C-alpha positions in Angstrom: 0.0 0.0 0.0 2.8 2.4 0.9 4.8 1.5 -2.1 1.8 2.1 -4.4 1.1 5.5 -2.8 4.8 6.5 -3.3 4.5 5.3 -6.9 1.5 7.6 -7.3 3.4 10.6 -6.1 6.4 9.7 -8.2 4.1 9.3 -11.2 2.8 12.8 -10.7 6.3 14.2 -10.8 7.2 12.2 -13.9 4.0 13.3 -15.5 5.0 16.9 -14.8 8.3 16.4 -16.6 6.5 14.6 -19.5 4.4 17.7 -20.0 7.6 19.7 -20.6 8.8 17.1 -23.1 5.5 17.0 -24.8 5.5 20.7 -25.3 9.2 21.2 -26.2 10.6 18.1 -28.0 8.2 18.3 -31.0 9.2 21.9 -31.3 13.0 21.0 -31.2 13.5 22.9 -27.9 15.5 22.0 -24.8 13.7 20.5 -21.8 16.4 22.0 -19.5 16.4 25.7 -20.5 14.6 28.0 -20.1 12.7 27.4 -16.9 9.0 26.7 -17.1 7.1 29.8 -18.1 3.8 30.9 -19.5 3.7 30.6 -23.2 1.7 33.8 -23.6 3.1 36.4 -21.1 6.5 34.6 -20.7 6.5 35.0 -16.9 8.5 32.4 -15.1 6.3 30.0 -13.2 7.2 29.9 -9.4 7.5 26.5 -7.7 4.2 26.9 -5.9 2.4 27.2 -9.3 4.2 24.1 -10.6 3.0 21.5 -8.2 1.7 18.6 -10.2 -2.1 18.5 -10.5 -2.6 20.7 -7.4 -1.5 24.0 -8.9 -3.6 23.6 -12.0 -6.7 23.0 -9.8 -5.9 26.0 -7.5 -5.3 28.3 -10.4 -8.5 27.0 -12.1 -6.5 26.2 -15.2 -5.3 29.8 -15.8 -2.0 31.6 -15.7 -1.6 33.6 -12.4 -0.4 36.7 -14.3 -2.2 37.0 -17.7 -5.1 34.6 -17.0 -4.5 32.7 -20.2 -6.0 29.2 -20.1 -3.6 26.4 -19.3 -4.3 23.3 -21.4 -6.2 20.5 -19.7 -3.5 18.3 -21.1 -1.3 19.1 -18.2 -3.4 17.6 -15.4 -4.5 14.8 -17.7 -0.9 13.6 -18.3 0.0 14.0 -14.6 -3.1 12.1 -13.4 -2.8 9.4 -16.0 0.9 8.8 -15.3 0.3 8.7 -11.6 -2.6 6.3 -11.9 -0.5 3.9 -14.2 2.5 4.0 -11.8 0.2 3.3 -8.8 -1.6 0.4 -10.6 1.7 -1.2 -11.8 3.3 -1.2 -8.4 0.0 -2.3 -6.8 -0.2 -5.2 -9.2 3.5 -6.3 -9.6 5.1 -4.9 -6.4 8.2 -2.8 -6.4 10.5 -4.8 -8.6 12.4 -4.6 -11.9 9.3 -5.7 -13.9 7.3 -2.8 -12.4 10.2 -0.3 -13.2 10.3 -1.5 -16.8 6.5 -1.2 -17.2 6.5 2.3 -15.6 9.3 3.5 -17.9 7.5 2.0 -21.0 4.1 3.5 -20.0 5.5 6.9 -19.3 7.0 7.2 -22.8 3.9 5.8 -24.4 1.7 8.4 -22.6 4.0 11.2 -23.8 3.9 9.9 -27.4 0.1 9.7 -27.4 -0.2 13.4 -26.4 2.7 14.5 -28.7 0.8 12.9 -31.6 -2.5 14.3 -30.7 -1.1 17.9 -30.4 1.5 18.1 -33.2 1.3 14.8 -35.2 4.9 14.3 -34.2 6.5 11.3 -32.4 9.8 12.6 -31.1 12.9 10.4 -31.6 13.9 11.0 -28.0 11.0 8.7 -27.0 10.9 6.3 -30.0 14.5 5.7 -30.8 15.6 6.4 -27.2 12.8 4.1 -26.0 13.9 1.3 -28.3 17.5 1.5 -26.9 16.0 1.5 -23.4 13.9 -1.6 -24.3 17.1 -3.4 -25.4 18.8 -2.5 -22.2 15.9 -3.6 -20.0 15.8 -7.0 -21.9 19.2 -7.9 -20.4 17.8 -7.7 -16.9 14.0 -8.2 -17.2 12.8 -11.0 -19.5 10.8 -9.9 -22.6 7.3 -11.6 -22.4 7.6 -13.6 -25.5 8.9 -17.0 -26.7 9.3 -16.5 -30.5 13.1 -16.0 -30.5 13.4 -18.9 -28.0 11.6 -21.2 -30.4 13.8 -20.1 -33.3 16.9 -20.8 -31.3 15.6 -24.3 -30.4 14.8 -25.0 -34.1 18.4 -24.0 -35.0 19.6 -26.5 -32.4 20.9 -23.8 -30.0 20.4 -23.8 -26.3 19.0 -20.4 -25.3 20.8 -18.5 -22.6 18.1 -16.5 -20.9 19.7 -13.1 -20.8 20.7 -13.2 -24.5 17.5 -15.0 -25.6 15.6 -12.1 -23.9 17.6 -9.6 -25.9 16.9 -11.6 -29.1 13.2 -11.4 -28.3 13.6 -7.6 -27.9 15.5 -7.2 -31.2 13.1 -9.5 -33.1 10.1 -7.7 -31.6 11.5 -4.3 -32.6 12.7 -5.2 -36.1 10.1 -7.5 -37.7 6.9 -5.4 -37.1 8.7 -2.2 -37.8 10.0 -3.6 -41.1 6.5 -4.8 -42.0 5.0 -1.4 -41.3 7.7 0.4 -43.2 7.2 -1.9 -46.2 3.4 -1.1 -46.1 4.1 2.6 -46.1 6.6 2.3 -48.9 4.2 0.3 -51.0 1.4 2.9 -50.4 3.8 5.7 -51.5 4.7 3.8 -54.7 1.0 3.1 -55.6 -0.5 6.5 -54.5 2.6 8.8 -54.8 1.9 10.3 -51.4 2.9 9.6 -47.9 0.4 7.4 -46.1 2.5 6.5 -43.0 5.1 8.5 -41.1 8.4 7.1 -40.0 7.5 8.1 -36.5 4.9 5.3 -36.4 7.5 2.8 -37.6 9.8 3.9 -34.8 7.0 3.7 -32.3 6.3 0.1 -33.2 10.0 -0.7 -32.9 10.0 0.8 -29.4 6.9 -1.2 -28.4 8.5 -4.4 -29.7 11.8 -3.8 -27.9 9.8 -3.8 -24.6 7.0 -6.3 -25.3 8.4 -8.6 -27.9 6.9 -9.7 -31.2 3.5 -10.7 -30.0 3.1 -7.4 -28.0 4.1 -5.4 -31.1 1.8 -7.3 -33.4 -1.1 -6.9 -31.0 -0.4 -3.2 -30.9 -0.2 -2.9 -34.7 -3.4 -4.9 -35.3 -5.5 -3.3 -32.5 -4.2 0.2 -33.2 -4.9 -0.2 -37.0 -8.4 -1.5 -36.4 -9.4 1.1 -33.8 -7.8 3.9 -35.9 -9.7 2.8 -39.0 -13.1 2.5 -37.2 -12.9 5.6 -35.0 -11.1 7.7 -37.6 -13.7 7.0 -40.3 -16.5 7.7 -37.9 -14.8 11.0 -36.9 -14.4 12.0 -40.5 -18.0 11.3 -41.3 -19.4 13.1 -38.2 -17.2 16.2 -38.8 -17.5 16.3 -42.5 -13.7 16.4 -43.0 -12.0 15.4 -46.3 -11.0 11.7 -45.9 -8.3 12.2 -48.6 -6.5 15.0 -46.7 -7.3 14.5 -43.0 -4.2 13.4 -41.1 -5.2 10.7 -38.7 -3.2 10.6 -35.4 -2.3 7.0 -36.1 0.4 7.1 -33.4 -2.3 7.9 -30.8 -4.2 4.7 -31.6 -1.0 2.7 -31.6 0.0 4.2 -28.3 -3.4 3.3 -26.6 -3.1 -0.3 -27.9 0.5 -0.4 -26.7 -0.6 0.7 -23.2 -3.2 -2.1 -23.2 -0.6 -4.6 -24.4 1.9 -3.6 -21.7 -0.4 -3.2 -18.7 -2.8 -6.1 -19.5 -0.3 -8.5 -21.3 -1.4 -11.5 -19.3 -5.1 -11.0 -20.0 -4.7 -10.0 -23.6 -1.8 -12.0 -24.8 -1.6 -14.9 -22.3 1.9 -13.8 -21.3 
């Protein structure tokens, strides 16, 4: 109980930092300097106005100085990250598996909101996250058996640490290559971009943490939900289906969260 409560507080702090990343990285800005400030009046935000979730509520979602509205995205990211951290530690305990899931979930939450706001999936999260997934694979087993089976078929005795890394590399590479090939074929046939490289990198990042089955579930569930919800949204709003840019990374991110947090129920892992 105490560990879960601490995880909730830590999640609020991480969520606050994610908000900085969500705002700055898609705009190619540093997350270190300058200090947090109002984007309208440029006034520096004092520490007491920068307390996760609490300050937004006390300020009623407005800047103390110029009264400009502060996006509801800020408390949403903080609350969501805190809830995920709390749930993960409550479910798994405070151990390396929980740390891995929290790191993965935090990056996915940030990517979801980056894609919603700017249709950009920053390399700091996708490529950096893929490398983090490889590193975690050496210490926390990737929840998959595909690479293990391949090694057995080749007559090789899997060494757990390296077999886990193989699962991570296979999970990152195979679905990302498949998705890239689909985008390339679409471009050849339609002579316009139908899929951004950011989505390919996102799938690679998911696979590096969750393995091949987790990445494939994310790809299938994200594609299906994106198609159904996207088409419904276009119909309801009257947007042009040929030019509207669907936030595909958002649907992949939601599916990835489900795959990571509910892997046992959804994937039998």
